[in-house]
Phi, psi and omega in degrees: 000144180251096182258101175227148175285129183244148169288156183299331180287352176269352178283156174301145182302326179301316180292311180303312184291321176299312181296320179299316181290317183290329179296326179263016176060036176263081185296326181297311179292316180303320182295336181292347179262009185255141172293153179304323184260028180309143172236126176240130175244118179239109186056248184256004182255142178242135179238134185235134177087152186299321182294313181295319180291324177301316178298317177301312181297323181290324188261338186299122176072007186293342180275357183239158169254134180200160174251156182232132178225131175284124181245356178188158176197145173207155178266128173272309172202188186302333184251358184231125183224145178236127177240129179258125180245141174253122178251134175230131181179205188269010178280162180305130182094329174078335180220137175216140171246120187238139172266129173256107183261109184263137167244122181258147175210122177060035178079007180236162175280117180265330179209143176222123176245122180251120184215160176301139178290133182290000000 
Protein backbone atom coordinates (compact mmCIF):
# COMPACT_ATOMS: atom_id res chain seq x y z
CA UNK A 1 0.00 0.00 0.00
CA UNK A 2 1.12 3.50 -0.79
CA UNK A 3 0.05 5.73 2.12
CA UNK A 4 1.08 9.30 1.52
CA UNK A 5 -0.64 12.51 2.40
CA UNK A 6 -1.87 14.14 -0.78
CA UNK A 7 -3.07 17.60 -1.55
CA UNK A 8 -6.67 17.61 -2.74
CA UNK A 9 -5.56 18.47 -6.30
CA UNK A 10 -3.70 15.12 -6.40
CA UNK A 11 -6.94 13.21 -5.84
CA UNK A 12 -8.90 11.83 -8.81
CA UNK A 13 -11.30 14.45 -10.17
CA UNK A 14 -14.27 12.18 -9.35
CA UNK A 15 -13.33 12.21 -5.65
CA UNK A 16 -12.58 15.96 -5.60
CA UNK A 17 -15.79 16.87 -7.42
CA UNK A 18 -17.96 14.56 -5.30
CA UNK A 19 -16.54 16.01 -2.08
CA UNK A 20 -16.91 19.59 -3.33
CA UNK A 21 -20.58 19.00 -4.16
CA UNK A 22 -21.40 17.07 -0.99
CA UNK A 23 -19.65 19.67 1.20
CA UNK A 24 -22.07 22.36 -0.03
CA UNK A 25 -25.02 19.92 0.27
CA UNK A 26 -25.54 19.71 -3.51
CA UNK A 27 -26.91 16.16 -3.59
CA UNK A 28 -27.89 16.39 -7.27
CA UNK A 29 -24.35 17.19 -8.41
CA UNK A 30 -22.75 14.78 -5.93
CA UNK A 31 -25.00 11.97 -7.20
CA UNK A 32 -23.76 12.50 -10.76
CA UNK A 33 -20.39 11.02 -9.69
CA UNK A 34 -21.96 7.79 -8.41
CA UNK A 35 -22.28 4.44 -10.14
CA UNK A 36 -25.88 3.19 -10.50
CA UNK A 37 -25.13 0.34 -8.07
CA UNK A 38 -23.31 2.55 -5.54
CA UNK A 39 -23.06 1.29 -1.96
CA UNK A 40 -22.51 3.80 0.85
CA UNK A 41 -21.85 2.73 4.42
CA UNK A 42 -22.10 5.56 6.95
CA UNK A 43 -21.31 4.39 10.47
CA UNK A 44 -23.80 1.49 10.88
CA UNK A 45 -26.16 2.32 8.01
CA UNK A 46 -25.91 1.01 4.44
CA UNK A 47 -27.47 2.72 1.42
CA UNK A 48 -27.69 0.97 -1.95
CA UNK A 49 -28.27 2.38 -5.41
CA UNK A 50 -28.09 5.93 -6.71
CA UNK A 51 -31.64 6.92 -5.63
CA UNK A 52 -31.22 5.76 -2.02
CA UNK A 53 -27.77 7.36 -1.78
CA UNK A 54 -29.11 10.61 -3.28
CA UNK A 55 -31.69 10.77 -0.47
CA UNK A 56 -28.96 10.05 2.09
CA UNK A 57 -26.76 12.83 0.65
CA UNK A 58 -29.67 15.26 0.68
CA UNK A 59 -30.64 14.52 4.30
CA UNK A 60 -27.34 13.65 6.04
CA UNK A 61 -26.46 16.27 8.60
CA UNK A 62 -29.16 18.66 7.35
CA UNK A 63 -30.35 19.31 10.91
CA UNK A 64 -26.92 20.67 11.90
CA UNK A 65 -24.66 23.53 10.88
CA UNK A 66 -21.03 22.57 10.37
CA UNK A 67 -17.86 23.28 8.47
CA UNK A 68 -15.78 20.69 6.64
CA UNK A 69 -12.02 20.72 6.18
CA UNK A 70 -9.88 18.11 4.43
CA UNK A 71 -7.05 17.19 6.82
CA UNK A 72 -5.59 14.18 5.01
CA UNK A 73 -5.74 12.02 1.92
CA UNK A 74 -3.94 9.02 0.55
CA UNK A 75 -3.96 6.64 -2.38
CA UNK A 76 -4.28 2.97 -1.55
CA UNK A 77 -4.14 1.92 -5.22
CA UNK A 78 -5.55 3.22 -8.51
CA UNK A 79 -9.15 2.46 -7.48
CA UNK A 80 -9.04 3.08 -3.72
CA UNK A 81 -8.55 6.45 -2.05
CA UNK A 82 -9.05 7.66 1.53
CA UNK A 83 -9.84 11.27 2.39
CA UNK A 84 -9.98 12.40 6.02
CA UNK A 85 -12.37 15.25 6.77
CA UNK A 86 -12.69 17.25 9.98
CA UNK A 87 -16.23 18.45 10.71
CA UNK A 88 -16.94 21.11 13.32
CA UNK A 89 -20.44 22.24 14.15
CA UNK A 90 -23.65 22.01 16.12
CA UNK A 91 -23.92 18.18 16.09
CA UNK A 92 -23.39 16.14 19.29
CA UNK A 93 -19.72 16.28 20.24
CA UNK A 94 -19.08 19.30 18.04
CA UNK A 95 -16.03 17.85 16.25
CA UNK A 96 -15.60 14.69 14.18
CA UNK A 97 -12.79 13.37 12.05
CA UNK A 98 -14.10 10.98 9.42
CA UNK A 99 -12.40 8.81 6.81
CA UNK A 100 -14.15 8.70 3.45
CA UNK A 101 -12.94 5.47 1.81
CA UNK A 102 -13.65 5.61 -1.92
CA UNK A 103 -13.71 2.73 -4.37
CA UNK A 104 -13.74 3.93 -7.98
CA UNK A 105 -14.91 2.00 -11.03
CA UNK A 106 -15.14 3.37 -14.53
CA UNK A 107 -14.57 6.94 -13.39
CA UNK A 108 -17.42 6.81 -10.85
CA UNK A 109 -17.69 6.15 -7.13
CA UNK A 110 -18.75 2.50 -6.76
CA UNK A 111 -18.46 2.34 -2.98
CA UNK A 112 -18.00 4.86 -0.18
CA UNK A 113 -17.39 3.90 3.44
CA UNK A 114 -17.60 6.74 5.97
CA UNK A 115 -16.11 5.89 9.36
CA UNK A 116 -14.48 7.54 12.34
CA UNK A 117 -10.83 8.34 11.69
CA UNK A 118 -8.59 5.94 13.61
